[in-house]
N, C-alpha and C positions, 0 to 999 in steps of 0.2 A: 268621215266628215261629220261635224256636229254643228247644229244651229244654235245660236245663242240669242235670246231675246232680252233686251234691256227695258225694264219698265221704270217709269218715274216712281219715286218713293211712295207716293200716296196709292198708286195701283198695286205696288208690291205688298204693302200692308193689307190692303183690301183683299187681295188674292190669298194671302196667308190666312186671314180671318175666315174666308169662305172655305178653304181647305180644312182648317181646324174644325169648323162647324160640321162639315160633311163627315169627317172622321168621327167626331163625337157622336153624331146621330147613328152612324153605322155601328159603332161599338155598343151603344145603348140598345140598339135593335138586336144585335147578336146576343147580348147578355140576357135580354128578355126572352128571345126565342129558345135559348139553351137552358134557361132557368138557373143559370150559374149563381145568381144571387138569392135564389129561393132557399128557405130554411128546410125544405123537404127534398128527399130523394125518393124516386118512385119505383125503385126496383132493388132487389138484392145485389144485382150486378153493379148498379150505380153507387150504392152504399158501400160495397166492398172496395170499389175503385176509389171512392172519395177517401176512405180510410187507409187505402194502400195495403189491403189484405185480401185473401182469397174468400170466395163465397163460403167455403167450408169453415174458415175461421170466423166469419160473420155468424154463421149458424151456431157455432160453439159459444160465441159471446151472447147471442140471444138466449141460448139455454141457461147461461149464467145470469141472465136478468137484464140484458140490454133491451131497451124499449123497441118494440116492433109494432107497427099498426097494420091491420089487415082490413081490407074492404073489398068485398066481391072477389075474393081469391087473389087479390093483388096486395103486395106488401109495400109499406111506406116507412120511411125512416126520417126522423127529425135530427138535423145536424147538431143542434145544441143539446138535445137529450143524449145523443151518442157521446158527445164530447164530455158531458157531465158524468156519464156512466164510466167512461175510461179514466177520468180523473179520480174517481173514488177508490 
């Protein structure tokens, strides 16, 4: 058994707008928390995953000149730098 609720058109549009706003905010929050839009990757694992390669292959590319940034024993990779390196 299902229940169906019929709303007048003005409520229907308002509800749709509210749901869209909630979803937009949730997506923005997740994107910020995961850093998906960040130009930086904060580990060899995340850089290799982003490139779709193994960590060993990433290490080989670094030895061949792919930019790698280190601070306090932690490695960082810039997406645009890696992309430019691979295009060369």
